[in-house]
Residue, then its C-alpha position, 0 to 999 in steps of 0.5 A: m869870125t869878123k867880117v867886118p872891122l871897126l878899122r884897119p890902119h891904112f899901110d904899103s911899101e911906103e912905110l917899109k921903105e922909110i923904116q928900112s931907111v931908119l934901120e940903115s943908118g944905124w941911128v934909130s932913137q930921136g934923130p933926123k927922121v923925127k926933125l923930118f917928120e916934125e917939118r912935114v907937120a909944120e908945113y901942113l898946118g902952116i904953123k912954126q912949130a911942131v914936136a913930136v912925143t910918144n904919144c898925144t897924152c904926152a903932148l896934152h902934158l906938155s902943152l900943160q906944163c908949158l903953160g905952167i899948169s900946176k897944183d892948185d891950178e883948175v882947167l876947163v876940159a871937155d867932159y865927152t873925151f878919152p880920160a886922157t884928156a883929163h888924166a894930163v891934167l892931174y899929171c900937173g896936179a891940177k884939176p879937170v873941171f868938167v863941161d858938158v858937150n853940145p848933143r848934136t856935135y859931142n864938142l864942148d859946148p860954149e854955153k856952158i864954159e862961163e858957169k864952171i870958171g873960177e878964181r884957179t881957172r886957168a886954161i881951157i882944153p876943148v875937143h875935136t870930138f872924132g874929127q870934127p873941130a869944136e866951136m873955136d871962135r866963141i871958145i876963144k873968144l870966151a878964153q881972152e875975155h876971162g885971160l885963159k890959155v887954150i889947148e886944143d885936144a885935136a887928137c882926132a882931128l889932124g887935117a880937120k878944119y874950122q871956118g877954114r883953119y886947120a884945127g890945132t892951130i887955132g888955140d895957144l898949143g895943139c895935140f895931135s894922135f898917131h894912135a892906130r884909130k886917127g887918120i893916120t897913125t904910126g901905132e902910137g905917136g903924138m905932136i904938139a903945134t904951135d906958132d908960140e917959139a918959147y913953148a916949143k923950146k920948152a916942150r922939146y927941152l921936157s920931153t928929153f928929161g930937161m936935156t939936150a937931144a942926143w941928136d944935137r949932141e952928136k953933131s957938136d964936134k965938142l964933148i957936151i955933158p949935159e945937166f939936169n936943172d929941171m924935171g923932164y920927162n922920156y917923151k921923144m918920138s923915135d926915128i923908127t916911129a917917125a918914119v911912119g909917120v913921114a910916109q903917112m903924111k903923104k896919104l893924109d889928104s887921100i884919107i881924109e877925102r876917102k873916109r868923108e865919101l864913106a860918111k855921106y855913104w854912112d848917113e844915107k844907110l842909116d836913113d832908113i834904118r829906125l832909132v839911130e841918128p848919124p852923127h851932125l855936121a856943124k857948119g863951117a866944119l871940115h869934118v874928118y871922122q876919125s870915127y864914124v859915131a852914130v846915137v841909138d835911141k835910148s830904148i835901145n840897149r847900146n851895149k847889147l845892140i854891139e854884142i849882137m852886131m859882133e856875133k852877126g861879124i860887125q865890129t862896133q864900139i862905144g863912142t868915148y867916155s863921159c869922164h866926170i863919172q870916172p871914178v878916178y876923178r872924184s867929180k862932182d860936175s854935172c854934166p847930163c848931155s855927155r852922160e846921155i851920148f856915152e851911154t848911146a853912142i855906137a862907133l861904126p866900121m870906118y877905115y880908108t880901105l872900108k868898101e860900100n858893099e861893106i857898109d851895105l852888109a854893116a847896116e843891113a846887120l844893124k837895122h836887123s840887130v835895132d829891131e831884135l831889140r825894139 
């Protein structure tokens, strides 16, 4: 029996009210609630355009399409990330080139970028891993020096800040996720953030098969029969999904504040546990702790540790993946730091309604489990 789960989304009556309003309206596909959700996100981030889509993978794919990434192009991708980041590059027929990460922050290491830039490199995708912003000043500087575009994978980082600027608003485009494990969730869902109106227009167009959206046609007093001039995708968000997002946006700041408090409490607990290193907080970064991911000593079998914790009723998990070793990419890149983090990182329980006494219980189980494996 699970005593402390890894995550638990935070919903209340507000989500039900928003969903009910959509169901009563009779318009449940992409419509006015999606527009409202986009406006709320754009206002929060202080950007001109937000485009809601089915998930963050779609957001990444469309962002690459906006930049014209295609066959034979290369895109630099932070290696320590969920494979969706690199999959989006493959969807364009391009090649992901994996760049190693900083072992302390788990984020793309700017020192490793230039050695991976080649004649076909067109863009860089840094990832704000687990909600901690990457070193965007250095990444942007290198991108500008080499004429490259930057797409921020901010899937885990809505509300995170780097040097006072919101993650996902610093590059050419930013991509967010509303998956169940993210800070706020719509179950599934994604968002593109940009100040470039041309990019936003193209993303909207491609997200609805390359046609005028149904809600826009509905508002016209004339018959509009769409033409299909380009290959678009069915990436649009529904109003039911957006309704949950509208309610969740009201909770975002309180969720971030609480998770930062819980992260500090976890830090204190890990100070008393040998062979487990808490996550590092980078200078100038506002970390939103989508996940709280520690690293265990290489002498400890991390996979066995997760299994023992589950036996004790505490759900934990790996951090995320070292992409260059995944067979699908057939990559020859070397990213030793990423690979080591992949093999030693452990995600510990972290969610808005988590209590300190539950962290006490989980930390005690972790301490005993580590001792069993020493």
